N, C-alpha and C positions, 0 to 999 in steps of 0.2 A: 795667478797661485804661485806660491813659492815651491821650489824644487824639493824641498823636505819635506814636504806634504803629500802623503801617500794620497791617491786616488780616494783609496777608501775611507779616508778622516777629511776629506774635503767638505767645507761646509758652502754649501750652497745660498743663493738669496732665498728668501723666506717665500716668495710668489711662486720660485721655481721649486721649491721642496714641497709646499703643499701640492702642487697641482701633481707632481712624479708621487708623492705619498700616496693622493687619491688613486692614481692609477693601479698602483699597488694593491690596494684595497678592494677596487673595482675587481680586479682579475681573479682576487681569491675568496668574494664575498658568497658567491654562491656556494662552493665548497665548505665553506665556514659555516652557513648556516643549515646546511643539509643534514649534519649529524643531529643537532638537538631536534630537530624536527623527526628523525627517524628514531632515535632513542625516545624522546617524548612519546610519542605517538606508541611506540611499543609499550612505553609502560601504562598506555591508557592515562595518562595526567590530562587533567582539565587544561583548555585552551590557555587560559591565564597562567598556569603553570610552565606550559609550553612557551609562552611568550617570555616568561620571566629565565629559561633555560636560554633563550636565544640571547635576551641581553646580557646576561651573565658571560656567555659564551664570547659576545663579541669584546666586552670589556675586558676578559682575561685573556683572550688574542692579543689586543692593544698592549696589556701590562707584562706578558711575558714576552712581546716582540720590544717592547723596550729594553727591558733586561738584558734581552739575547744582543741587540745591536749596540747600545750604549755601553753595558756592561755596569755591573754592580759587584764590587769590590774583586779581588782577584779570581774568587773562584767561581763566579758566573758571569757568562757573557762572552761570545765569541769574535764580538765587535767587528761583523761582518754584515753587508747589506741582508738581513734574514726577515721574514716572515713569518710569524710563530701561527699555526693553527691546528683544529682537531685533525688527529690522524683518523683515515678509513680503515686504518688495520684493526683498530679496537672498537668498530660498530658491530663485527657480527658477535663478538664475544659479550658485549653489553647486551645487545637484543637478546641473545640467549638468557642471560639473566633476567631481563626485564620480563621476558616470556612467561619465565618459570616464578617471577615474584613480581607480578603487576603493582602498581599504585606506589605510593608514597614509601612504602617497605623496600618493594624493590629499590626504589630510587637510592634507599639510605646504604642499601647492600652495595650498589652501582659506584655510590663516592666513597664508601669505606674502602673497597677494593682501590680505586683510584689514587686516594690518599696515600694508601699503604704501599703502592707500586712506586709513586712519586718518591716516597723517604728511600724507598732501597735503591732506585734509579739513580739518586744523588750519592748514595753509598758506593755504587758498583761503577761509577762511570768511568774511574780510571781504569777500572779492568775491562770493560766493553769496548774503550778505545782500542784497546789491542788485540780485540777479537776479529777483526776485519779479515782475518785470513781463512775463518771459518764460514763466511759469507760471500764466495765467490758470485760472478753474475749468474752459473746455474742455478744458485740458491736464490737469490735475491729476485732474479727476473721469476722463477716459480711461486714464492711467495707473493709477489706482486698481481701477478696473473689470478693466482686462487683468490685474492682479494678482491678485484675487480669481478669476477665470476659468480661470487658470494653476493656481491652487491647487487647484482643487476637482478636479482630475484625482488629486493626492494623497489627499485625504478619501476618493474613489469607491474608488481602489485599496486603501485600508487595511479597506474593507468587504468587497471581493470577492476580491481578490488581485493582486499584481503582474503584470503581461502578462510577464515573463519569469522563470525561475527555478521554485523551488519550488510555487510558486502559482499558474503559469501557468496559462490556460483549456484546453491542451491537453498533454498528453505524448507521449513516443515510444510507439509501439506494442512492447509485450515481445519479441512475435515476430519484429519487424524489428530490432530489437537484437541477439535471439540470432543471426538470419542475418546481421549485421554482424560480430558476433565469430567468427562460421564461416567468414566470408570470407577475415577477418584471417590467423587461424591456417593454412589453406589458401595463403593467399598467401605466407606464411613458409615453405611448402614447396615452392613454385614450381609448385604444383599450378593455380593461378589468377593472372591480373595483379594486381599489389599494387593494394590499396585506394588510391584518391587521397588526398592528404595533406588533412586537413583535413574529410574528409567527414562529416556527422554526419546523423543521422535525425531528422526533423522531427516534431513533434508532430502526430498524428492521432487521439488518443485523448482524452475529456473527463478531466479532471482531478478526481480527487474531492475534493481539497482547495481547488479554487477554487469559490467563492459557495456554499458550503456551507450550508445552510437555518438553521443554528443560530447561525452566525456574522451572516447578515441580521438574525435575530429580534433578537439581542441590541443589534445597531446601531439596529434600530427603536426597541426599548425605550429606548436612550439619545436618540435624536430624539426621541420622543412625551414622555419626561421632561421635557426642556428646554422644549418646546413647553407643555406642563402648567404648568410654574413659571413660564414667563415671563407666562402669562397669568392665573394666579391668584395668585401672590404678589406681594407690594409691596414696595418700597424696595429694601433690599440685597439680601434673598434672590433678587429678581428680575433683581438686578444680576450676580449669581454662579449663572444659570441654567445655564450651560455646564460649570462646575466640579461642580456638583451631578449634572449629567446622568451626567457621565465616572464619579464616585463610585457612583451607582447602576448604571451600566453594570458597574463593576468588581464590585461585589457579587453581582451577578446571574451574571457571568461565573466567579465563584468557587462560587458555589453548584452551577453546571451542571459544576464540574469542568475550567474551561477557563481558569483563572488560577491559578495557584500563586505561593507566596510563600518559594520556596527560596534565590532571590538576594537577597531581603530578608534573610533570616536569616544568609546569609555575609557581607553588607555589614557594616561598622563603624558604631559610633555617631557617631566624630567622626574627620575628616580634613582634614588641610590641603588646600588649592587652591595646587597650584603653579603656575609657568610651564612651557610646553612640555612637558605630561606626557604627552599622546599623541603630537607629532610635532613635528619642527623644523620651523620654514617655510622652504619653497622660495621664492625670489623670482622670478616669470615676470612680466615688462613687459605683455604683452597682458592678462593676468588682472588685474593691478593696474588696468590700465587700464579693465577691463570693472567692477571693484569700485568704481572711482572715479566712473564714471558711475553707477553705483547710488547713491552717496552723496551726489552731487549731487543727484538726484530726491528722494532722503530729506530733505538738509539745505533744500531747497525747502517738501517737507512740514512740516518742523520749523519754519520759519519762519513759515507760515501758523497753525501751531499755537500758536506762543509770543504772535504778536500776538493771536490769539482769547483765549489765555488771560489776557493783559494786560487786554483788555476785560472778561474775565469777573470778575477780581479786580478792578479798578478801580486797576491800578498801570500807567503807562506804559511801554511796554516804547520805550526808544530805541535808536538804532544798536550803541551800546556794548555793552548787554544783551544784545541780538540776536546780535551777534557771539560774546560770550563764549558764549551757549548754543548757538551753531553749530559753535564750537570744541570745546564739551565732546561734540558728536556724534562729532567725528574723533576725541577724545581717548578716548573711551569705545569707539571702533573700535579705535583702537591696542592698548588695555587687553585688549580682547576676543579679539584676535590672539595677545597674547603669552600670554594664559592659554588658549588653544585652543579661544575660542568664536568669537562673531557679531559685524557690526555692530550696533550700538545709536542706539537713537531715542527721543524720546517717544513714551509710549502714549496714544492719544488717547482710549481706554476710560476713562483716569483723570483726562483734562481733563474730560470728559462728567460724571465722580463729583463733581468739583468744584464743578461747575453744581448736580448734584442734591441735593448735602448742604449747600451752602453755607460749606462750611468752606475757609477761603482760605489758612490758613497755611503756609508751607513745611514747616514742622517735623514737620507730619503725614507728609509723604513724606520726609522724614529718618528718622522711625521706621519707615516702611515698607521703607526702604532698609536699616537694620540688620535687620530681620525677614529679609530676601532674606540677606543676608550669613549670617546664625545657618542658614537653611535649607541654602545652599549648602555649610555645613562638615558636614552631617550624611547622609554615605552612603547612609544605611537610605532616607530619604525620596528621593533619586534613585534607588535600587534599585527601590522601590515604584513610581514612575512609568515606569521602564524596564518593568516586569515587565507593564503594562497591556497586554493584547492588542490588536493593529492594528484590531480590528473593532469594540472598545468606542470607542475615537478615532475611527474612521471614523463614527461617527453624530454625535459632536460637532464632528468636521471639516466635516460639510458646512454646518453652521451657521457655524462660525467663519469659513470661507474664504467661503460666501454671503454673509456678511455683509458681506467685505469689498467683495465685489463691487456687493452693494446698496449701499454706502456710495460707492462710485465713480458708480452710477446718478444716486443722490440728489443728489451734486454736480452731476453733468451736467442735473438737471433745473431749474438756476438759472440755466443760460444760455440766451442770447437765441437763439434761431432763425429768430423770424419776421421780427426786424429786420437779421439777418446769416444769411442761409441758406448760406454759406459755412462755418459752424461744423459745419453736418452732414455736409460735406466732410473736416473734420479728424478728427472723432469715427469716423466710419465707415471711412475709410482706414485709419487708426491702429489702431482695434481689428480690422482685417482683418490687417494686418502682424503684430498681436500674436500673431493664431493661427497663422499660418506654421509655427513651431516646433511646436506643437500637434498640428497636423494632416499635415503631411507633415515628421516630423523627419529625415529625410536629405536635404534638400533643398538642403543645403551640400555634400555629397559632393565635387563638382568643384571647389569653390571652396577657395582656400590655406588650410591647417590652421592657420596661423598668426591668420588673424583669426576660425576657428568662436568662440572664447569671446565676441567682441562679437556675433555675430549668432545663436548659437543659443537665446539668451533671448529669449522674445515679450516679456517686461516692456521690456526695452532697445530693442527694436525699435519697439514701440509710442512710447516715450518719446522716441525720436529723430524719429519720425515726426509725433508731436504738435505738438513744440518747432518744427521746421520747416515744418510745414504751416500752424501759427499764425502765424509769422512771415511767411509768404507771403502768408497772405489778411488778417491784422489787424495787421501789424508789432508793434512792441514797447509798443503803448499798455496801460495797465493801472494799477491802484493797490492800494494794501495793502487796501483795506476790500473789494473780492471775495475777496482770499486770506482774510480773517477771514472773511466769510460761509462760504466753503466749508469752511474749519476748523472751524466750528461744525457742520456737517453731518456730519464725518468723525469718529464717536463709534465707528468698530467695527474699527479695524485699528491 
């Protein structure tokens, strides 16, 4: 290799590029497909639509990775070894939107908010790149911890069943339902007063579909498999322990007759990913503002990540590169909305992999991006992922989402509490605000409905609280070295 070529710009042999690119894809794959599964099922979309979400997500992951690693004009792409994926920070707000507006209508609102936030993010990227001092480790660590804690509920519900619907813990007593039907018939003849509108029988009988022991057992097998692989495997195999645990769980579920491949058989071998296949975007200003606030938090995380990656690869990241990288976060989010997927950011697991392998060439991630695009064009692959029972994913979800929380805690361990006790107030109060929607989800029932999207996400509440409290106690002091150190700890979300 010529001494004038920086390791980041080194062209490796094609075989090595493909192998290393596949390694990056496998490390991020479980996290990449988790978000469309969570949001698609929260929207109550059909299995076919969820499979389309997964295909579009993988396609956009690859496309945005190419833009970020290769560069596209002087405006887009940081030209470092970066893999792009859906950020977990956006999940809770999107699930809240989905719960309020299920189905294709809710999907349109979500995609409209994502497109709007993407456009705004592109425009404000130069400003956000200068906002790092408002997000020291005490703020970012708190936000990431709350993201993980908020997502834990999803993983737990995957194992046991959702609190509402067919897998709710309790179902109505059949005798009570029969009585209500008889009362309605009698009311139609005038024999008794009419049944009040909206009257329903509440669940009072344990639901046999909730917390089935077979489901808990397979989730436990997935969890134990991940732990064994993480402890006894080495190198690359250890890095994909979550993915391997899901594969083992899928095999066990198939052997137990709890997983079928009918949808895989019906899916095509190849299909194009087209814009607006699932829903036409609907633009709601409050939802766009909500998603924009999420994107600001995400872009601040990316800023720290890019600086850490520059430190790791030995390539100085200047203001122009940083702005181009953040602008690509916005472009990726815009592309995601157009193709009916989600906001995109740099995947920190892959930043950690650069440090593990020592391979700094950005063309490895370019190869990974091409592989992701190909996977996105294979409907059978998406149908296979969608066919995985939720309890299989639940065992892995405990690890994936718990690791996000643990990453936040690890960043918080670098904060100075002895010299500045006020940092304790920032963490304590912000985590408390983040828990409000989890513990008391109807706390906002008397507040104006127009502001609900802004305040029904614990992640947004914690973010706003942490930033404001940090400004109150510590002002806007801080430098990029703290952010770089924090980003080096953030290898799990």
